[in-house]
N, C-alpha and C positions, 0 to 999 in steps of 0.2 A: 617580396613586396606583396605576395599574395594576401598575406595576413594584415595588411594596414588597415583594411576595412574593420578590423577587431578592436584598434586602438581607442575609438570612443566608447566603446562598450567597456573595455578595460578600465579607463579612467572613471566612467560612471560607477563601477562596481568599487574601485579603490575608495571613492568619496563617500559612497553608502555605506562601506564597512567601517571608514572611519567615524562617520556620522553614529551609526550605530553603537560603536564602542564609547564614543563620548558620551551618548545619550546613558548607556548603561552604568558608566562611572558615575554619571551625576547622579543618577537613581540609587545606586548603592552608597554613595556617600551621604545623599540625604536620608537614607534609612538609617545609616549608622548614627548621624546625628539625632536622629528622631529616637531611637532606641536608647541613646546616651541620656537624653532630657528626660524619657520616661523612668530610667533607672534612676537619675539624679532626683527626679520628683519623688518617686517611691521611697527612696532612702529618707528626703527630706520629712515626707508625711509620716514614716515610720519613726523617725526619731521625735517629730513633734507629738505624736500620740502614744509614744511608749508609757509615758509615765500615766496616760489615761487609761490604758488597758490594764496596767498592774493595779491602778486605783479600782478600776471597776470590777476586777477579778475579787479583789478584797471586799469590796461592798457585797458581793453576791455571795460570798463564802459564809456558810451558817444560817443562810436565810431559811431553809427547812426547818430548822431548829425554832427557829422565831415564830415562823408561821403556824407551828404545832399549837402556839397559845397556851402551853402547858401550865396548869395550876398546881402541879405537885412534882415531886422528882421522878416518880414513876412514870407519869406520862410523858415527862421530858425523855428519858433515856428510850422510849418507845417511839420516839419522832425519828430516830436514826442512829446509826453506829458511831456517828462524829459527834453527837450531842450530849452535853455535860450540864450538870446542875451545881451553881454556885450556892455554898449554903452558909456562905460569910454573913453574919446578921447585918451589918451595916453595909451592904454590898450595893443595894438600890439607890439611886439617885431621888431626890424628892420628885414625886409625880410619876414614877415609873411603876407599871404594874408588877405584880409576882412573876408573870410570865418571863419577864424580862432577865430571871435567872437563869434560864434555858437558852443556851447558845452553843455555837461552836467552841471547841475547846481553846483554839487558839484567839477567838475573840473573847473568851471570858479572861484568859490571861490578859491580854492587851487592855480589858478594862479595869484591870487590877484586882482580880479574884486569885488568892495564892492557891498554888496548886494543890496544897493539901487540903483546902476547902472545896475543891471541885470533886463532885459525885459522878464517876464515870465508871460503873462496874462492867466488867466484860466477861464474855463467855469463856468457856474452857471445855477439855475433853478428860475422860478419866477412864483407863481401861481397867476392868474389874476381873476379867479372865481372858488368860492370853497364853494359852497351851500352844506349843510349836506344833508344826505340821509333823504328820508320822513320815519317817524315813524306813520303809519295810520293803524286802525284796520277796519276791514268789519263791516259795520253798523254804522260807526260813525256818528254824526249828521252833522259835517261838510264834504260837497261835493265837493272835489277839481276837477278842471278841469285837464285833462291829462298831459297839459303843466306844471301844476305847482306840478306833482309829480316828486321826484328825487331819481333815483335808483343808480346813478353812481356819484363818487366824485374822483377828483376834476372835473370841466367841462372844464376848460381853463387854460393854462399856458405857459410860454415862456421858452425855453432851448437854452441857450448860448452854442453852441458846439466847442470845440477845437480838432483838430485832434488827434485822439487816445485817447483821454479822455473821458469815459463814462458819461453821467448824468442820475441819477437814481430818480425815483419817486415812490411813491404809490398810487395805485389805488384801490378804495374802493367800492364794489357792494352788494347793499342789495335787496333783492327782496321784492317789496312793497306788502303789503296786499291791497286787494280790487284793483287792478289795471284794468283798463279797457280791454275789449276784443273786437275785431271785428273777427266773423268768416263768411267766405264766403265757400258754399256748392257747389262744382262743380261736376257734376254728369254726367255719360255714359247715353244717351238715345237711345242706340242701342236696338234692340229688344230682345237681351238675358236679359237686366235689367227690362223687364216689370214687374214681380213681386215686384222687389225693389223699383220701383217707388210709388207703393201703400203705402208701410211703410213709404217713406219719406215725403208724402203728408201731414202727421201729426207729422213730425218732429219738426216744428217751436217751437210751444208752449211747447212739452214735453222737448226739449233742453233748452229752456229758462228757465223752471222750475228748471234744474238740475244745469243750471250754475249760477242761483242766488245763490246756496251755496259757488261759488267761488268768484263771483264778482257782484256789484249791477249795474255795468255798461256793459251790453252786448249788442251787436248788431248781425244780423245775416242776409245773403244775399244768393241768390241762382243763378246758372248758369247751363246751359247744353251744351254738345258737341256730335258731332256724327262722321264726318269725312269730308274731302276736297270734294267738289262738282264737281268732275271730274272723268273721268274714269282713272285707274279701280277700284276706291275705290267705288264709287257707280254706279248704273245703271242710264245712261244718256236719257234714252227712257222717253217719255212724260208721259207715264201712271205711270212708276216707279218714276219720279219726283214728281208727285202727292201723290201717295201711294207706298212706296217702299216695304210694306209688302205683303204678299202672302194670297190668300184666301178672307175671309170676314174681316180681321183685317184692323181697321181703324187707320193707321197710319200717322203721320205729315210728311210734306216732308223733305228730309235730309238737313242739314246744318252744318257749321264748329264749329260756337261757339255763343251762345245767353246768354246775360247777362238777367236774367229773373227778378231778385229783386235785387236791390241795398242794400247795408247794411242797415238795420232798425232795431228800437227796439220793433217793433210790431211784435210779434209771429203769431198772427192771420192773418196779412196779407201774411206772408210767407206761412203758411198752404193754404190759398185762391188762391195764385198765382201757387204755385206749383200744387195744385189740378187740374188746369187746363191744365198741361202738358200732351202731348201725346208721345208715344214712336216712334222711327223712325228706319231706316234700312240702312244698308251698305253693300258690298259684301264681304270686306276681314275681316281677325279676328283682327289685331291691329287696333286700334282707333287713331283718331286725337287729342287726349288728349293733347299733348304739345303746339299745338297752342293755345288751350283754356288756360293753364296755363300762357303762355306768355302775353295774353292779360289780363288777370286777374291781372298779376303783373305789367303791365305799364299803365293801364288804370285807375289810382288811383282816378281821379275826377269823373269817370263814376260809377265806383265800390264804391266810397264813403269811401275809407280806411282813418282813423285817425291815428294820430300819437301815437297809442297804442299797445298792442300785437295784432299782425296779424295772424289769423290761416286761412289756406286755405286747406279744405278737399276735397281730389280728389278719388271719388268713381268710380270703374270700375270692369268689371270681363274679362278683356282682356288686350292685351300687349299694345305697344305704338309704333307709327311711330317716326322717329328722323331724323335729317338732312341728305340729301341724297335720302331719300325714295321718294320724291317728283319728282324724275326723272322719275319715273314709270309714272306719270301722265304728263310728260313733263313740269315739274317746276323745273328751275335750279337756279332762282335767291335766294341768301340766305336770311333767315329771317333778316329783319332790326330791330327787338326788338322795334318797335314803336306802338303806339295804332292805331288801324284802326276799330274802332267800329263806325257804323252809324246805329241809331235808334237801339242801343244795340245789332247789330248783326255784326261778324266779316266779313267783305266784301273783305279781300285780300286773302283768303285760295287760291284761285286759281292761284295767282300771286307770292306769297312768299313759298319758302320751308318749312318744318318743322323747327323749331329751334334745336340746338344742346344740349347736355345735359350740357355742358360748358356754352353755352349762357344762358341757364335757370338758373343755380347756380348764374351767374353774377348779372342777373335781381332779383331774388329772394332776393339775398343778398343785393343788392341796395335798394329794397324796404321793406326790414326787415319783409319778410314773412316766416313763419314757414309751412311747408308742412306735412299735414297727409295724407298717401295714405292707403286707405280703400279699400282692394281688397281680392277677394275670395282666398280660399286656392291654388288653382292652379296656380295662379301666384305669390305666396308670394316669391319664390325664386329669380323672376325676379325685385320685387320691392324691395327687401333687398340688392340687389346690387346696384339698382338706389340710394337707401337710403344712401349707404356708399359714394356715389359721391357728395350728396346733403347735405351740413352742416345744422344742426339743422332741421332735418325731422325724421319722424317716420312712421312706417307700422304696420297697424293693419289688422287682420283676419276679412274680412266680411262674415257674413253668406249668405247662398244662396239667402235669400229674404230681407237682410240689416235689419233684425229685431234688432240687437246688435249694430247698428250704434250709438247711443247714448253713450252707456257704451265704445265703442271704442273710441270714441271722447274724453271722458273724461281721460280715460286711457293714451292716447297718448298726451293729453295737459298737464297732471302729469309728463310724462316723459320728454318731451320737455322742460318744466320750471323748472326742477330739474337740469338742466345742463347749466352752462354759459359758452360760448367759446368767447374769444376775438379775433377781428381782426383787422387789420389796413389796411389803405389805402395804394395806392402805395408810395413806397419810393422814395426818391431822390436818384440820383446816389450817391454812395459812403457812403450812409448811412445805417447802420444796427440796428435791434433791437431784443432785447432778453427778455424773460418772466421768472418769478418765481413765482408760485402760492403758497398760504398759505389757504388751503381749510380747511374744517370741520374736525375734530377728528384729528388734526396734521398732515393731509397729505401735503406733499409738493411736488412739480415737476418743473423741469427745462424744457429748449428747448422747442419742440413742446408740450409735454404735460404741460409746465408751462402756457399754455394760457387757460386751462378750469379747472373748478372746477365740480363735479358731487354730486348727492344726496342732492341738496339743497332744503330745504324747504322754504315755505313762511316765512319771517321775518328773515331768516339766512342772516348773513353778511361773505363776504370772501374778501381777499385782494390779490392784484397781486403788484409785485415788477417789474418796467419796466425800462429797461436801453436803452438808444438810444446813438449810437456813430457814430461819423461821421470820416470815414477813408481818406477824401480828400475834400478841398475846392470846391465849386462850380466855374465855370469859372468866373461869373461875381460876385460873393460874394452875390447874392440877397438872401432873406430869402425865406424859404420854410414852408407849412403847410402840416401837416398829422393828420389824425384822427384815434381815436381808439375807437371801440364800441363794446358791445357785440352782438353775431348773434341774430337776431331775435327781437332785440330791437331798439328803435328810438333814444335812448339818446346816446352821444357819447363825447369823450373827444378831444378838438381842442388842438394841439400842435402847436405853432409857433417855428420854427426852425432859430434860428440866429448864424451864423458860426463866429468864431472868427479867422480871417485869417491875420489881420495886427495886429501890435503893437501901443501902445498909442502914443509912441515917435515919429512913422512917421505922425502923425497929427501934431506935433510942429516942422516938419522940416523947414529949411530955403531954400527956392529956390534961385538959381543963388547966393548961399553963397561965400563971399570971401574965407572962409576957403577951397572952391574947387578950388584953382587955378584961382583966378579972375574971380568966378561966373560962373565956366562951370559945376557946378553940384548942387544937393539939399543937403544940410547937415542935415542928418537925424540920429538918434539913434546912433551917435557918428562917424559916416562912412559918406563918399560922394557917392551918387547915381549920376553918371556921365549923363550929357546930351547926346544925340546922337551924335556920331562921337568923343567923347572923352572916353579915357581909362587912367587907373592909379588909384593909391589909393586916389590921390588927384585930380584926373581928369585933370592931367598935361600935358598929351600927346594928340595930335589927331591921330586917325587912320592912317594917312598917314604918321606920322613920326615913327612908331612903328620898322621898320626894317632898320633904318638909322645906317650905321656902326659907326658914330660918337658917338651914344648912347652907343655902346659897351664898348666904353673906360671907362665909368664910371662903369662898371659891373666887371672891372679887378682888382685884387690885385696888388700892387706894384711888379714887376718883375714876373708876372706870364701871361701866355697866356689863361688860363682858363677862360672862362665867367662864372660868377657866380659858381666858383669852380665846374663846371660841375654838380651842384646840384639844377641848377635852369634856368629859363630864364630872359633874359634882356628886360624890358618892360619899355619904357621911360625912359632908364638910371638907370633905379633901379631893383635889381633883386627880382625877385618873385620866392620864393623857391619851389622845387618840392613837391609833396606829396608821401608819400609811402602807400604800400599795407596796412601796419599796421598804421592807423590813428594816432596813439599815438607816432609815430616815427616822429620826426619833425625836418627838417633843418630849421636854422635860422642864422641870422648874416647879415651884410651889404653885403656880397658877398656869403651867404649862406655857409660859411665856418665852422659853427658850426652844431653841432646835438645833440641829447639827447639819442643817442643809441650805441655810439661808446667808451664809457668809460670801465675802467677795471672791470673785472669781477671777482666774487668771487662765488664758489659752483654753477656756472651756472646762476648767477643773475648779472645784472647790479648794480654797486656799492655794491654788497653782498646783496642788498636788505635793506641796511642801510643808504641810501642816494640818492640824485637826481642827474642825470647826466645833467650837464649843460655846453655846449660848449666843450664837450669831457673830462670834468674834474668832478670828483665826488665832490658834496658839501654832507658832512657826516651829518648824525644826530647827536644830543648830545650823549656822551659817545662812539662815533665811530671815528675812525681817520685810515689814511692809503689810499694810491691811489687808492683802491676799497673798502674803508670803512670797509675793513674786520678786523680791529682791534679794538677789544672792550677795553675800559678804565675801564670797571667793573671788580671789584676785586672779585666779589661773586665766580665766578667759581674756583678762586685760594685758596677758604677759606677752610682751612682742619677742620676735625671734633673737633679737639682741640682749634678751634677758632683762630688760627693763619694762616697767608698769608703763603701758600707753606710750612708749618711746620716749617717757621723759616730758611729754608735751601735753599731759592731762591727768584727770584723776579717774579712779575706778569706781563707779558708783553702780551698784546692783549687777555687778558682773559685766559692765558695758564702760569703754572710755568715753569720758566727757574731755574733750579736748579744749583746753585752756585758749589757745591762739586759733581762732576762727578759720585762718587759712590752712589747717591741717584738718583731716578727716580719715574715716577709715575704721575698722574695728580696734587698731591699737594706735590711732593718729600717725598712720604711717603713709599718708597720701597727702600731696599738695599740688593742686592744679595749676598754681600761679607762681610756685617756687622753682628756681633754679635747682638742679641736682648738686649733691654734696660735692662732685668731682668739679662740676662747673663752676660753682661758687667759689672753690679755693684754688682754682688751676693758675690764676693768675699771679696771686701770691706766692705759690710754690714755685712758678717759673722765675719770678724775679730774683727769689732768695737763693734758689738753687742753681740759676744758669745766668743769672744778672741780664734778663732781657725781658721782653714783653711790655704790655700797657703800663704796669704799674713799677717799671723800672726807676723812675724818678722818685716816686714816693714809697717806695719798698720799705724803708725804715720807719716811716710813720705808720703805714696801714696794715703791714704784713708781719708783724711782730707778735702776734697773738697766739703762735704755735711752737712748740718744740720740733725741731728739724734733724732728721738723722738722713746722711746719705748711705746708701748700699750699692754694691758693686753690680749686682744682676738682679732680675725679677725674681728669682728662686729665693734670694735673701730677704724678699719683703715679708713682713708678719702675715701669717695665714689664719684663716677662720678658725675658731674654736678657743681664741683667747677671751678672757673675763670681759674685756672692754670692746663696745661694738665697735666694728671695723668696716671701712668702705675701700675697696679696690678701684683704681680710677685709671684710665687711659685717656691722655689728652694730646692735642697738637699744639705745639709753638708757633711762633712768628715764622720760623723757617720751614714749616710744614713737616716738622719731625715730632715723632711721637715720644713723649716721655711717660714714665709709670710712677705712681705714687700710691700710699694708702694714708689714709686719714681715720683717726679714732679719737675717741673723748674716755679719759680714764673716770675712776669713781669719784675723783677730785675736781672734776671739771677741767682738767688740763687736755688741751688738744695736742696730739703727737702726729707728726708727718713723717713717713719714712718713703725716700725718694731714691731713684735708680739714678745713679751720678752721670750715666751717660745716655743720651736720647737716641732713639732709632730713626736714623734720617733715610729715607728710602732712596736708592739709586735711579738715576734718570732712565727714560726709556731707550731700547737699543733701536737706532733709527734704521738701519739696514735692512734687519728682517721685516720690518713693518712695511717699507717702500717696496722691497722685494714680493712680498706677500699681495700689496695692492697691485702692482703690475702684473704678477702671474694671474691673479683674479680677473683683472680687465682682459687679459690675452684670453684666458680660457672662457670667459663669457662671449667675448667676440666670436671665437672659433665655435662654440655652441650655437651663436645665433646665424654663423654661415652655414653649418650643417643642418641646421632646421630650414634656412631658406632653400638650401640646395635639395633638401629631402622634399619641401614642398614643390618645387619646381619639377622635380623628376615625376611626382605623383601627377601634377598637372598635365605634363607632356604625355604621360601615359595616357591619361583619361581622353586628351584630345584625340591622340592617334587610334585608340579602341573605338571612339566615335566615329572617325573618318573610315575605318575598316568595316564597320557595320553599316553604314550608308552605302558603300561601295558594293557590298554584298546584297543590299535590297534593291539595287537600280533594275528595271524592267526592260529596258533597252539596249541595243549594240549597234555597230556600225552596218550590219546587214538589214537592219529593219528601221532606217531612217524614214521616218514618216513623210518626208518632202523630197524622197528618192524617187525618180521616174526612170524605168528602164527605156533605153534607145531603141529597142526591138518590137517591131509591129508584126503581128501574124494575120494573114489574111486568107480566106478559102474561096476558090473559085466555085460559084454555085453550079456550073455546068460540068464540072469535073465529074467523070465517071458515066455520063450519059452516052448512048449509043448514037452514032452519026447517021444523019438523015433525019432524025425526030425532030 
């Protein structure tokens, strides 16, 4: 009983939980109903507007071609890749301008232009030179010349470009084995590189030995640089010009750049000449290395570059001067990017400024030179930034004395040669190019990354897909040539661009043709191109006659003062109809009195989307009629589920049932709000004929002989749905409250047929004993439950009263010994003389 106080709380929780679940169920049900209505409405709107969307898409197809307002076939095909020109002589309707010959291909066909009369020249590609890439192994007996090795395919092709139509071709690149290499070592000979020079002196033979593992055709050269020979870069005192070093150091005179050794295959000669070199000196820390790089790039004959892999190793332990720094020495002329070597010495360092980075990039790229920056750790960050600006370049860390330079060169070469980057020459105006790469291991890229492939080993083959598009024709229509090549390689693809800016039929034109009003124009592509000073569709007018009032009379309808119905201009006595903002809405007719957009509409669509508007009258598609083509002749929407049109109670008009009996309604006249059902209508007659009972028992022979009746043994024997005749299954009660089953159908001859189960189903009476026993048991159980509840409440009440009594008893403040009216019978008196001495 200690938990009885929790019963109200428990009941409250149960009620709250039930309320919450009921609320949640109601909300969820409401949500589902709402979603269902939204979906239903969306489907309805979609179905309603599907035709509109399709029609709108058709209307705007080809609008770019019409907006171009092309006066000739050439102008038309430049309007877009899908534009065509109809050269059929009688193609134009009366009042239509010549520009109406230009339209989308599908639109021209729909307007009645035969395919053979549509001018639609297309672009093309033609490969002129297509040598296979070279398959060559290192150490092969046959030694090929560099120009006989092919790493890129194809080599030459012609692209015919039509405006807006891209032409695509595949380019294959394969890195050949045993490909020749030219390496030029360009070294900083300022004083800080003294210990490095000692190691470089033996570089020739050592590097030749290592490079033989890569190629059997290797050449090496050497050059050195210091700084411009003017103040403040060097000291110009005579003594310092002879020996710029301090103390007893023997240094050579300062110089800008010196070509010590042109490219050679003799490693010993490299060692010999480099061994004779001496350190020089300058005043400032940055060096004049850019002057030297420029001369190495542009002085190809003096350096001895071949059309092979060209490597330039730039070795220094300092920064660099660039364009603008020459002003410190009074040098303001920009570097001209030309070779100025005399006796292998750069002679114009005092005259031209340092080159800019962009200028260097251009010259290195033009001459297919790949640069390796071998610099000390201190300047790694600077040259890595420079590497990002110079394509096909690498940076290696040079030890303090250049002892690792050979390994640095090998690593840098492998890094450079493992990546191929395509670049193209300057594109003509209006021409664009795009790349897509197909690299190793299924790596594909587009846009800028589509120009390159990485991690390429010797013998690997990669492909590029290149698309060239002309967005406009050149003014003079002349051919152009562009070139595509891999950076750092001399091989290239030469592409001749030919622009398709005219139609073939223009070459077949007849000058001064009689068809153009006595030879006042050239008849080409089905239309007249008027001579200067003549206008009109047939060049029938001169420009002096255009504003003549007499001409306007030919542009007015009878009994009308409107020129060209206010929908066009009168030119040469003929109406040329206006163009509307929507290029698919067209005025036509001799007086521009017709149009294709003011016909009757249905569901917001011209001609209901089921016809074509011609001269403000709808020409309906097959199976449609009406002024707005909104009346369908198709009877499928009127077909009822029983196979009858409108259930035999109406006619199908414009795809909708028109019920002949006004009490029937619905999409197929299937509903009747005031009618008895088929089963209820015939049950009395079926009952009297089958079982000889019911309300019509006495009049059965007079009122119920309108159908043929067939008895069957059971419900399974009744006719089932699927037969040709409409069929109704019925279950009705007879006068004895028994169920009887029958079917009612009408055949194609109008005869009614009834199939009835010969034995009705009569339900047995209720079993009284279980019902009485259940009622008694229920009363007893309810009584016991009430008694238990009453007993429980009484126990609770008694316990509460007893607990209250116990509490009051414990809180009492008095007992029998502390009775407030109790008085003790004992009195105490004290003798005042007690204890005094006698005689006092």
